[in-house]
N, C-alpha and C positions, 0 to 999 in steps of 0.2 A: 760902411758895409764892405766886406772883403770881396775881392774879385771872384773867389770861389762861391760865395753866397749868391752873387749876382748871376753867375753862370748857372747855378742850380735853379734859380727862379726862372731864367729864360728857358731852360730845358723843360720845366714843368708846364710853362705856358704853351710851348710848342706841342707838347704831348696832348694837352687839352684841346688845342685847335685841331690837331690831326684826328682826335676821337670824334669831335663834332663833325668834321668833314666826312668821315667814314659813315656816320649815322645818316647824314643828309643824303649822301650818295646812295646808300642802301634804300632809303625811303623813295628816292626818285626812281631807282631801278625797279622796285616792287610796283610802284604806281604805273610804270610803263610796261608792265608785263603783257597786257593785251596788245600794245603797240608793236611788240616784238613779232607777233604773228600778223600784224597788219590789219586788224579788224577792231571794231568797237565791241564793247561788252553788252550793249543794249539788246541786239537781236538774240533770241533764245531758240534752242533746238534740243531734241533728245533723239536717241536711236537705240533700237534693240535688234541685235544681229546674233542669231543662234547657230550652233553647230548644225551641219546638214550634210546630206549626200548630194552629189551633183555629177553632171557629165562634162564639166569643164567649160560649158558655153553660157550657162545661165545660173545666176545666184539670186536667192530671195532674201531680202531684208525684211524682218518681221514687222517692224513698225518704225516710222519716222515722223517726227513732229517738227515743223518749222514755223517760226513766227512771221517770216518775210518771204518764204519760198526759196528754192535753190536746187541743189543736186546732192546725190550720194556718190562718193568717189571711193573705189576699191583700190587698195594698195597692198603690196606684199610685205614680207618681213623687213626688206631693205628700204621700204618707203617708196618703191617704184610704182607709179600709177599704172593700173591694169585696165580699168574700165570706169565709165561715168554713166549714171542713170539719165533718163530723160528728165526734163525740167519738172519739178514738183512745186505746185502752188502752196501757199501758206495753209497751215492746218495739219491734221494728222492723216497719214497714209499707211495702209496696212498691205503686207505682202508686196512690197516694191521689188520689181525684178530689175536686175542689172545684167546686161548682156556683154559677152566677150566682144572686144573690138576686132574688126577684120584683121586677120593675120596676127592678132595679138596673142599673148601667152594664155594658157588655160587658166580658168578661175578655180584652182584647186590649191589645197594646202591651208596654211594660216593666213587669213585675209583680214585686213582692217577696213571697216566702212566708216568714212568721215563725212559729216554733213557740211556742205559749203553753201555760202550765200550766192545770190545773183546780184552783185553790186552794180553790174552794168545795166540791169533791168531789161535785158534783151532775150532772156530765156535760153541763152547759149553759153556754155561753159568756157570761160576765158582765162582760167587761172594759169595754165601752162603758157599760152601764147603771150601773156602779159608779164611773164616771169614772176608770178605771184602778186602782182600789183592789184589785180581785180579778182572777184569771186573767191574771197578768203574763206577759211573755215569759220563756222560758228564757234564761239568760245563759251566755256563754263569754268569759272574760277581761273580764267587766264589760259586755259588749255583747250585745244580743238575738241569738239564734241564727236566722239567716235566709239566704236565697239569692235571687238575682235572675235572671229569665229573660225573654226576649222571646217573646211569643206573637203570631204573625202570622196573618192571616186566610187561610183556605183559598181556593183558586182556584175560584170558583163555576162558571167556564166549563169546568172539567175534570169530566166526568160520573163518572169513577172515584172522585172524592172525595165524591160525593153520599152521603147517609147514609140508612139505614133510619130509620123513625119508630117510636117506642114509643107505640102508641095507648093502651094501658092496662096496669096491673099488678094482679093479683089475688093477695092473700095473706091468711091468716087474721088476724083482729084480735087474737086471743089464742092462746097456746100455752104448753106447759110445756117445761122444760129436759131432758126425756128422751124426745123424740119426733122424728119427721121431718115437716117441713111441706112442702107443695107450693106453689111460687110459679109463677104462670102469667102470661105477658106476651103481648099481641097486638102483633105486629111487622108493619109494612107497608113495602113498597117504593114510595115516592111518585114515583120517577123513571120515565123512558121507556126505561130499559135494564134488562136482566137483571143483577143484582148479587149477588155472594157476599160476605158480611160477617159478622164475629163479633158475638155478643150476649153481654154480660157480666152475671152475677148477683153482687151484692155485698151484704154485711152490714156496716153501719157503715163503708162504704168499702173493706172487705176483700174481695178477689176470692174467691168460693167455687165458681164454675162458669163455664165459657165454652163456648158452642156456636156453630157456624157455619151460617148459613142461606143458601140459594140461592133467590132470589125473582125471579119474572118481573115486568115492569113492572105496577104497580098491585096486585100480589098481596099478600095478608095471610096470616100463618101464626102459630099459637100456638107459643111456646117455653116449656117448663116445666123447672123444676129441683127436685130433692128435696134439702132442706137439713136436715142433722142438727143439732139444737139442743143436743146434749149438751155441746158445748164452749163454749157461749155463756153469758155471765152473765145473770142475771135482770134485768128492767127493760125499758124501751122500746127496741127495736132498730129501726134503719132498714134496710129492704130496698130496694135500688136495682137497676134493670135499665137497661143502657146499650148504645147502638150507637155508631157512629163519631162521630156528632154530635148525638145525642139521648139522653134518659133520662127516667125517671119513678120516683117514690118511693112507698113505702107503709111504714107502721109496724106492728110486731108487739109486743104487750105480753107479754113472756115471764115466766111465773111459775115459781118454783122448784118442782119436782115433789113435794116433800115438806117436812115441817118440818125446818129445820136442826137438827143434833144432834151431840153428841160423847159417845160411850159407852165408858167405860174397860172393857176386857175382860181386861187382864193388867197387872201392875206388880210391880217389885222395886226394889231400891235403886240400880239402874243405869238403868232406863228404864221408860216407860209405853207400853202398846199400846192403841189405841182404834179403834173403828169410827166413821166420820165421814160426815155429809151436809152439804156446804158449798156455799152458793149463789153463791160468787164465788171467784176465784183467791186463795188464802191459805194458812194453815197452822194447826197446833195448837200452843199454848204451854201449858206446865205451870208453875204458881206454887206457892210456899209460901203457903197462904191466910192464915197469921197475919202473916208479915213482908212479904208481897206481893213477895218476891224471885222473879225468873224463874229457873227451874231448867233449862229447855231448850226447844227448838222442833223441830217436825218439818221435813221437806223441803217444798218448794213443792207445793201441791195444786191440781189443776185443779178447775173447777166440777163437782160431782156427788157420787156415793157412793164411799167408799173404805173397804176393810176392812184391819184390822191396820196402821194408821198408827203408826209408832214415833217416840217422842220420847226421844232419848238425853239423860240428865242431863249438865250441864256437869261438867268434871273436878273443880272445887272445890266442887261441891254435896254436901251431906250430908243424907240423908233418913232419919228414924227411922220405924219401923213405925206409930207412932201419930200422926205429923205429918199434919195436915189439908192436903191438896193440892187444887189447882184446875186443871182442864183446860178451856181456852176456845178458841173459834174466832176467827181474825183474818183480815181482808182485807188483803193486801199481800205484802211480800217478807220471808221469814224471815231474810234476810241483814241486814235493817234493821228489826227488830221494833218499835223505838221509834216508827217512822213509820207503823206499821200501824194499821188501824181495827178496833175491836171489832165483830164481827158480832152483830146483834141480831135477835130474833124476838118480835113482840108487845111491842116497846119494852123487852125484857129481854135481857141478854147471853146468848149461847148457850154455856153452860158447865156443868160438873158438879164436885162436890166429892167427895173420897174419901180413904181412907188405905190404905197398903200392906196393913195388917192386914185391913181390910174386904174388899179385893179377894181376898186369899188365902183368907179364910173363904168367900167366894162361890164361888171355884173349887173348894174342897174340898167344899162342899155339892153343887155340880153333879156332881162325880165320884162322890159317894155315891149320888146319884139315878140316875146312869148304871149304877152297879154293881147297884143294886136292880132296875132295869129288866132288866138282863141276867139276873139270878137268876130273876126272874119268867118271863122268856121260856124259860129253861132248864127250869124246873119244868113249865111248860105243855107243853113239847116232850116231857118224859119221860113224862107221863101219857098223851099221845096215842099214843106209840110203844111202850108197854109190851108187850114180847115180840112186837110186831107182830101181835097176835091180837085187837085191838079189833073188836067186832062179830061174832066168830066163835063165841061160846059157845053160841048157840042152834042151831048147825048140827050 
């Protein structure tokens, strides 16, 4: 074979190897698209942000849905962060308000609203202070979930667009998760016209009550709302009162009204029944305490007290009477238990261990006590009612 033929063959082999390398590199790059943004693809979110008029201090995002909770972040055309919403729990939120940061730029012009995760699980936005390492954006098809809208300034010459002013907000500094708190706001009409306008009460951006006030020029009036805390998670909650162009905030530190607990009240080889006090949305999970295999989970539980919560064992689970089991509380979605967080109290997991045998013995002992009490009541009743002649012998 001539040296020219050998050289041609070598060139063809090199070209083929280069082509293969380019294809592999492209595949790796495409596969790492989510990693470029620093987040996983599994969490899901959506957002709707419509064009609107504003006064530069408050912007309303029409709807946000988050699978794991998080925040809405407003940025301008240059990608500069302008404002961040209060923490939003998982689920769908409507009319989410985002307020101007103190001494920050006005919320006007072309704005982009992006949905961010709460990867630190502390309900505090940490994207900037961690240089983008935490609280990354949610992704859809490898790109941040966002929507862009134009916020135009209201016409100050139109008196009908003038807003009531929120002079003050009074809310309790602390409360528990099983009471009703009163929030009182002082609302003033600073205009020269009589105006009718709605006043909104929100908890962490969620609308909980709306009232309509009719105020004369310069008139002030108190607006109050009774807010049931039983559906709220414990922790620091933000109470906001808003008019068309103004608003004010207060914080309430909510404490769970009792110690978190899970108490097994019945069990057999098919299921476990428990009474539960849970301080956040979550569920009960039952494990084999020796193997740490999860045997089943309850349905989603709201914050609060629940009686007779049932945990059905998985079809392939086998439980013996003397197997040591563990029932524990988790914050999260029972449909994705691996992503849930263990609920703790005094730095210890809220859980209890038991066996089917122990539960059966306790139930049997309770039944015997009830029977003895019934017998005692019956005997006492017979003595007092003997022939119906008690107290008549001396007559």
